[in-house]
C-alpha positions as CSV (number, residue, x, y, z in Angstrom):
1,M,-44.8,3.4,-3.6
2,S,-43.8,4.5,-0.3
3,D,-40.8,6.4,0.5
4,D,-40.4,4.9,3.8
5,P,-36.9,2.5,3.8
6,S,-39.0,0.0,6.8
7,S,-41.6,-0.6,3.9
8,E,-39.1,-2.1,1.8
9,Q,-38.4,-6.0,1.4
10,P,-35.0,-6.9,3.4
11,S,-32.7,-7.8,0.6
12,P,-31.3,-11.6,0.6
13,P,-28.1,-12.5,1.8
14,L,-25.0,-12.4,-0.3
15,S,-23.5,-15.6,-1.3
16,L,-20.2,-16.0,-0.2
17,E,-19.1,-15.7,-4.1
18,Q,-20.9,-12.3,-4.5
19,L,-19.5,-11.0,-1.2
20,A,-16.2,-11.9,-3.1
21,Q,-16.9,-9.8,-6.3
22,L,-17.2,-7.0,-4.5
23,L,-13.8,-7.2,-3.0
24,P,-11.3,-4.7,-4.5
25,G,-9.0,-5.7,-7.0
26,T,-5.9,-6.1,-7.4
27,G,-4.8,-3.5,-9.1
28,E,-7.0,-1.3,-6.6
29,I,-4.8,-2.4,-4.1
30,M,-1.8,-1.8,-5.3
31,A,-2.8,1.4,-6.9
32,S,-3.3,2.1,-3.2
33,V,0.0,1.4,-2.2
34,G,1.3,3.1,-5.0
35,N,0.2,6.0,-3.2
36,A,1.2,5.1,-0.1
37,W,4.8,4.4,-1.3
38,W,5.1,7.6,-2.9
39,K,3.6,9.8,-0.1
40,C,6.0,7.9,2.1
41,A,9.2,8.8,0.2
42,Y,8.2,13.0,-0.1
43,A,7.3,12.6,4.1
44,A,10.4,11.1,5.1
45,R,12.2,13.2,2.4
46,S,10.8,16.6,4.8
47,G,11.9,15.0,7.8
48,N,8.1,13.6,9.2
49,W,9.0,11.3,10.0
50,E,5.9,9.9,12.0
51,L,4.0,10.6,8.5
52,A,6.3,8.4,6.7
53,A,5.9,5.6,9.3
54,Y,2.2,5.7,8.8
55,F,2.0,5.3,5.0
56,A,4.4,2.3,5.1
57,R,2.5,0.7,8.0
58,R,-0.7,1.8,5.1
59,V,1.7,-0.3,2.7
60,R,1.8,-3.3,4.7
61,G,-1.7,-2.9,5.9
62,L,-3.0,-3.0,2.1
63,Q,-0.4,-5.6,1.1
64,R,-1.1,-7.9,4.1
65,K,-5.3,-7.7,2.8
66,L,-4.1,-8.5,-0.9
67,A,-2.6,-11.8,0.6
68,Q,-5.5,-12.7,2.0
69,I,-7.8,-12.1,-0.8
70,R,-5.4,-13.0,-3.8
71,P,-3.3,-16.1,-1.9
72,K,-1.5,-16.5,-4.6
73,Y,1.3,-13.8,-4.1
74,A,0.8,-14.9,0.0
75,D,4.5,-16.5,0.0
76,D,6.3,-13.0,-1.7
77,L,4.4,-10.3,0.1
78,V,4.8,-12.2,3.3
79,A,8.9,-12.0,2.2
80,F,8.7,-8.7,1.1
81,E,7.3,-7.1,4.4
82,S,10.4,-9.1,6.6
83,E,13.1,-8.2,3.6
84,H,11.7,-4.3,3.0
85,L,9.0,-2.7,4.4
86,S,10.1,-4.0,8.3
87,P,13.7,-2.7,8.1
88,L,12.2,0.5,6.2
89,L,10.1,1.1,9.7
90,T,12.6,0.3,11.7
91,A,15.2,3.1,9.9
92,L,11.9,5.2,9.9
93,G,11.1,5.0,13.6
94,S,15.3,5.6,14.1
95,H,15.2,9.1,11.7
96,N,17.7,7.5,9.8
97,G,17.4,9.3,6.6
98,P,20.4,7.8,4.3
99,S,19.1,4.5,5.4
100,F,15.7,4.9,4.3
101,E,17.0,5.9,0.8
102,R,18.7,2.9,0.5
103,I,16.0,0.9,1.8
104,Y,13.1,2.4,0.0
105,A,15.5,2.4,-3.4
106,T,16.0,-1.7,-2.8
107,A,12.2,-2.4,-2.0
108,T,11.1,-0.4,-5.0
109,D,13.8,-2.5,-7.4
110,K,12.1,-5.9,-5.5
111,A,8.2,-4.7,-6.3
112,N,9.3,-4.5,-9.7
113,E,10.9,-7.8,-10.1
114,L,8.0,-8.9,-8.3
115,H,6.1,-7.3,-10.9
116,V,7.6,-9.2,-14.2
117,K,8.0,-12.4,-12.1
118,W,3.9,-12.8,-12.1
119,A,4.0,-12.0,-15.3
120,K,3.1,-7.8,-15.3
121,P,6.6,-6.8,-16.8
122,Y,4.6,-3.5,-18.3
123,I,4.0,-2.6,-14.5
124,R,7.4,-0.7,-13.5
125,W,6.6,1.5,-10.4
126,V,8.6,4.7,-10.1
127,L,9.2,7.5,-7.8
128,P,7.1,10.7,-9.2
129,D,9.7,13.9,-9.4
130,E,7.0,16.0,-8.0
131,P,5.7,15.5,-3.7
132,P,2.4,15.3,-3.3
133,K,0.1,18.4,-3.5
134,D,-2.5,16.9,-0.8
135,L,-0.6,16.3,2.1
136,E,1.4,18.8,4.3
137,L,4.7,16.9,4.6
138,E,7.0,19.5,6.3
139,P,6.8,17.7,10.1
140,E,4.8,20.1,12.9
141,R,7.6,22.3,15.0
């Protein structure tokens, strides 16, 4: 057998069903959402508004992907974005810590209500007590 990759037969194209099987599941996407949500809070609390907004936009992007691959959640995700994420991004853009904290808490409560609605009451997200250690959260001076 040759080590030359050009001598191998090309793989047949994947079917739509096969491609769908390769997509991340809801659990993987929501784990990424939870990670970004956690980092958003601690970045905002450190006054790093740009980093916090980055993570809020990351949540929005992940949830938009989830709405595409799991359409049964789409209406709730669109409502969550307009009612919670958009105001959160506005608060971050204006560097309004008290408003951010209020919106963040309300959004977290709503996310947990949606877990119950979608028959996953055992998933109750809470903000970890410790900030993430894999990022410099303080803004550049």
